[in-house]
N, C-alpha and C positions, 0 to 999 in steps of 0.2 A: 504494500499499499504506500502510496505517496505520503511522505511524512509531513508535508506542508498543508495538505488539504483533507477535506472530510470525504471527498469523492474518490473512491478506489477505481472505479471503472465507469466511464461515462455512459449513460444508457444508449442503446440503439434507437435513436429517435424515430427513424423510418419504422421500425418494428412496433414501437409503442403507438405511434400515430395510426398505423394500420389496425392495431388492436382496439384503439379508441373509435376508429371509423366504424369497425365491426359492431362495437358495443352499442353505438346509438342506433344502428339499423336493426338490432335484435329487440325482441320484446323485453319489457322491464322485469327484472327480478328483484324481489324486495321481501321484506319480513312478512311472513304469513299473517293474515288478519287475527287468527286466534292467538299467535305468539305475541303479536303486538299488544293485544288486548290483555294478556297475561302480564306482560312487562308493565303495562300502564297501571293495572290494578295491584299486583303482588309487589311491585318495586316502587313505583312513583308514588302511588296513593298511600301504601302502608309504611314503607321505609324512608320515605322523604316527605313525611307529613309537615314538618316544620317549614320546610322550603315551600311547599304548597301554600301554606297559610301566609307566609311573609310575601310571596309574589302576589297572592290575592289582594293584599292590602298595598302593595307597591304599585300595582297597575292602576290604582285611583289617582296617584299623583306623579307617577313617572310614565310618559308615553311608551306603551308596549310592555311596561313593567320592568325594563332594564335600561341600563345606560350606555351599553355597547352591544353592538350586532354579534360579537362572539359570544355573548352570554346566552343567546336564544337556543331553546332546546324543546323538542316535543317530549311530553304534552305541556310541560311548563318549565321555565328556567330553574335551575337548581341554585341554591345559595352557598357559596363556598366560603369557609372561614379560615382555612389553613392551607398553606403551600409549603412544601418541604422536599428538596431534592427532585425526585421524579413523581411524587405523590401529591394529591390534593385530598381535601377532607371537607365535607359538607357540613351544614349546620346540624344535621341529624346523626353526625358521626361517621357517615360512610367514607370508605377509603377508595381512591381512584388511582390509576395509572394516568399520568398527566402527558398526553401527546399533543395537547393545544400549545403548551409553553408560552402563554400570554400572546399567541400570534408568532412565535418564533424566537424571541430574544434571549431566553434563558438558557444559554449554552452550558453553562455551569450546572445548571439545576436551579430550582427556585429558592430564593432566599438563603443563599450561601452564607454561612457564618462569618468567613474571612471578610466579605464585603460588608455585611450587616454591622460588624464591629467598628469599621471605618465610618460608617454612616452615623452611628450612635456617637462616636467620638467627635465628629463634626457638629451634630445637633447640640452636643453638650458645650461646645466652644463657640462656634460661629453662628449656629442656627440655620434654617434651611435657605435664607435669602437675605441679602443686603442691597441688592440693586447695583452693587459696586463690584470691582474686579476682585477675583478670589485666585489663589495660586493655582487651584486645580483646574481652572479654565485653561491655563497654559499647559499644565501637565497633560491633560486629556488631549488637547489639540496637537501636542507634540508627539504623544504616543501614536495617535492615528496617522499623522504625517510620517513618522518613522517606519511604520509597517506598510504603507501604500504609497508607492513612489508618485503616483499621479495625483496625490493630495499634498500639494506643496503649502497650501493654507487651508484653514478649517474655521468655520463659524458655527457655534451651537445655536440651535433653534428649538421651538417647543414641541415639534412633531414632524413626521415624515410628510405630511400634508404641507405644512410650512416650508419645508426644505424644497419640495417640488415646485411650490409657488415661487420661491426665491431663485430657484434655478433658471426657470423660464424667463424671469425678469432679467436676471444677469445675462443670459444668453442673447436676448434681444438688445440689450445695450452694447455687449461686446461685438455683436455682428452687424448691428444696424438693421436687421431684418426682423420680421414679424411672425411668420409661419412656424408653427410647431408640429412636428410629426411624431406621433406616439404609436406604439404597436397595439393593434387591435386586440381587445380582451384584457389588456394589462390595466392594473390599478395603481394610480399615483396619487392617492389621496381624494379628498372630496371637494376640493376647490371648483369653482365654476368652470374654468377653462379646461380643466383636466377631467371632469366628469363625462367624458366622451369615449365611446367605444369601449366601455368597460364590460368585464366579464365574458362577453361573447363578441367576438370579432364581427364588425359590420353593423353594430347596434347604433353606431353614430349617437345622436342625442336622445335617443328613445328611453334611456335609463336615467336620465338627468331631469327627473321632475322638479319643478320649481326654478329652473335655470333657463332664462330667455334664450332662444335659439341663436340670436345675434352674438352671444358670447362666444360662440364657436366659429367665429368668422376665420380665425387664424389658427384653428386647430383641425388637424386631419389624422387619420389612422391609416396605417398599412398592414397587410396581412402577416401574421407571424411566420417566421421562417422562409419568407419570400424576399430575396434580395431584389428580384426582378420588379416586385410591386413597389418596394421602396425607392428604387432607382426611378421608376416611372413617376412616382409622386414627387420625388426631388426635381426631376426635370421639369415637371408641370409647374412647380413653384417658382422655377427661375423666371417664368413668365409673369409672375404676380408677386415680385419682390423678394424671392429667395426664401431659404429655410433657415431659420436661427438655430434650430436644434433638432436633434432626433433623441427621443426619450425612450428608454427601454428597460425592462427587467431582464437581465442577462441570461437567466435560466429559462425565461419564457413567461407568458402572461400567467398571472396569479401563481407566482413562485414556481413556475415550471409545469403547471397543470397541462399546458400544451408545450412540451419540450422543444427546444431549439437545437438545430444541428451544431455540433462542436465548433465548427468553423464559421458559423453564422456572425457572431459578434466581431470577428476580424473583418468579415465582409462589410458590415455595417460601418465600422471604424474607416475603411478605405473609402466607401461612398461618401461619408461626411467629409473627409478631407478633400475629395474632388469636387464637392459642391459647396465648400465653405460654410458647412453646418457644424455647430458644436455636437459633440457626442455626450449625452448625460446617461450615466448608468444609476439606476435606482437600486441601490444596495440595501434597502431597508431590511430585507430578509437575509440576503446572500452575505452581507459584510459581518465578518467575524464568525460566520456559520460555515460557509464554504472554506474559508481560510483566513488567516490574519491579513493577507493582503486582498482578501475579497474575491469575488468572481472575477474582477478585472485581472488579478494576479494569476488566477487558474487558467483564464483564457488568453493570457498574454496581451491584453488590450490596455491602452492608455487613454481613458475617457478625459474629456475636458473638465467635466463637473461630475461629482459624485453625491448622491443623496443617501443620508444616513437616517436610521430610525431608532427603534426601541433599545437595541443592545448598548448603544453608546452612553446610555444612562443605566446600564445594568439592570433594567426592568424597573427603574424608578421613574418618577414623572419628568416632563420636559425632555422628551426622548426624540430628538431630531437634530440634524445638523447638515450643512452643506460644505463640501470640500471641493478643491480643484487646483488647476494650474495657476500660478501666480499672476499671469497676464490676463486671466479671466476674472479670478476673484477680486482683483482691484476695483471692480465695478460694484462691490458692496458699500453701503453707506456706513457712516458713523465712525467715531474713533479718531485717532491721530491721522492727519492727512485727509480728513474726510472731504474737503472742498478742493479737489484737484482739477485738472484740465478737462476731465471728461464727467460726464454725468454719472451719478451713483444710483443703484437701486434700492428703493426703500424697503428694508426688512428690519425686524426687530421683535421685541417681546420682553416685558419687564422680568418675566420668570425664565426666560431663556438662559442657559449657562448658569443656573443657580448653583451655589456651592454643594448643595445635596446631591444633585444630578451628576455633577462633574466628578465628585469624589467617588461616588458609586461607579460611574462609567470608567474611570481610570483604573480603579483596582479590579474591576471586573475584566477589563481587557487584559491586565497584567496576569491575573490568575488564569485566564483562558490560555494564555500563551505559556505559562509556567507549567501547567498541568497537562498540556496537550489535549485539552477538552474537545477541540474541533475534531481531531483525529479519532478519539474515543467515541464521540457521538456518532460519527460516520460508520465506525465498525459495528456498533450495535444496530444501527439502521439497515446496513447490509444484511445481517443475520435475521432481522425482523421481517424484512420484505421477502427473503428467501422462505421463511416459514409460512408467510401468508399466501405466497405464490403456490406453495404445496397444498395448502387448505383449499385454494381455489380450484386446483386440479382434482383434489380428492372429492369435492362435491360438485364437480362438473358445472361451475359457475362462469358466466361470461365476464366476471370482473376483470379489471386490469390494475396490476399493482407494479410500481417501480419507484426507484428513489434516485435522488441526485445528492449524494452524501447523506446528511442528516435530515434532509427534506424528503419526506415520503409521501406517496400518492397512492390512494386506494379508491379507485373510481368504480362504482356500482352501477351508476345510471349514465355517466358521461354528460351531465347537464350543461357543462361549460364548453363541451367540444362541438357544439352546434356553431354554424355560422349563418350570417344573414347576407343574402346576395341581392343587392338592390336593382340589379338587372332583371330579377324575377320577383317582382313585388308581391305576386300572388303567394309566394311561399313565406313571406314574413309572419303573417298571422299564425301560421301553422307552426313555425319555429319557436315563436314566443309561447304558444300553447304547450308545446312539448317540453320546453325547458321548465315551465310552471309545474307541470305534472311530475317531472323528474325531480325537481327540487323538493317537492313535498315527500317523495320516497326516500330522498337523501336524509330528510329529517327523521323519518321513521327508522332508517337503518342506524343513524346517529343515536336515536333514543335507545335502540338495542344495545349498541355499544356502551352506552352510559349506564344502563341497568347491569350490564356485565362488568362495570367497574373500569371502563376505558373512556377517557375524555378525548375527543377529536376535534379538529377544526372542521365544522359543517359536515361531518361524517364522511369526508373524503380526503382530508390532508392530516398528516402526522408529523410532528417534530420530535426528534429524540435529543437527549442531552447526555452530558458526561456522568450523570448520577445514575444511569441505568446501568445494571450489571447482568453478565451473561446468565447467571442462574435465575433471573427473572423471566426469561424468554418462555420457558415451558408454561409457566402460569398465564403469561400474556396470551400466548397463542391458543391455549385452552379456552380463554375467554372469547376470542375471535371465533373459534370453532364452535362455541355454543350459539352464536349468532348464525353463522353459516349453515348449521344444522337446520335452522328455521327460515330458511331463504327458499322461496319458490317463485315461479313465473306469476306475474300479476294478472289477475283474471278481469 
């Protein structure tokens, strides 16, 4: 195994794509109605009664009953009160294997003591925030710059969404161009301009409720894994002011749910250079999970700008940042030399780069590097996926399982593998109908996993961390098998 990265063998993307193509052509396989009913009554109603009561009250004052979309679960969200290592515990005292990992950042495992002690020490001295400069702002920025060569400068922000917003502002100032090209299906936060073409390639503005359509005047999408489509869009934009930046998730949309060919990122880099567009890597998930040098190190690419998210605060709040090459990052505003010869992009946030987040992030990254947590999390993921693939074969299921290091995918319905072709408008309604049906079945399968003590991301994505041990695998796979035994073709 490569000692620098979590990915031991890059997946055969052509094979995986074919499997996913086949999956969405086949009938839906999901949890049998009688099995789902049993999970609902015997587990959720009886063993999660405190969660049920709290959510019943919460829904009266919190829209949807939860504060974050990761929390949703059929038949109702559970209330979690403890996170430790690779386990979660709910308010009723039930224990779970945590494959959600707060959406991916906890490479060390949840709430590691070595980081927590540093945070407590900080809280006892400085407090969570002063609004002024703290030494760990420099230490964190220097650490990130040291391990990622393309990040010559770094600015902490409040979230990955904010970092994406800042990235496109900087790109437009640095290039003097307006158009932004993003990969169809990719998620780059929920800002107005980037809520375009999310989840399913070709959706354009259709998933951006509440955003006026004119907000997308300078935003377009290109088809994942298609350099030809990207080149076509770049050439078209030359006739309408050029392209400021190409924004991508380097493993593929939705953290590699639709995986990219290994050489794709290098091809994108070359096209950006040819057309005078900046390359922006969204490493919210891949940064410090694929490797200390990120996906950019793994693929040998030097993006102009890099977007960071949750992990750089070690799972603590204010988890976002923007890094990049010096000649591009100089377009950020504030600080010494803020009134230079060129215009500066307005970015900021009173709580960005607060001492608490920076001390947690710095010590998290140091501990990840010291303990080889990235490699260890990748090794356990390799074994997990092999075990799940064996179970899929054993029960003759059409499911697709693969991993890119410690980012694992278990597709049961392929809801996000559909595409919308606007040259065939009569198909759009049917695609949206099918994805809606399949998302509901994802929730049912996710509920079955939860009842078996396995927490996933939307029932289709799993993140591993360094707290997992080999001896846990038989128990984990047994829980998956309990679910697979109760899967059948949807009637």
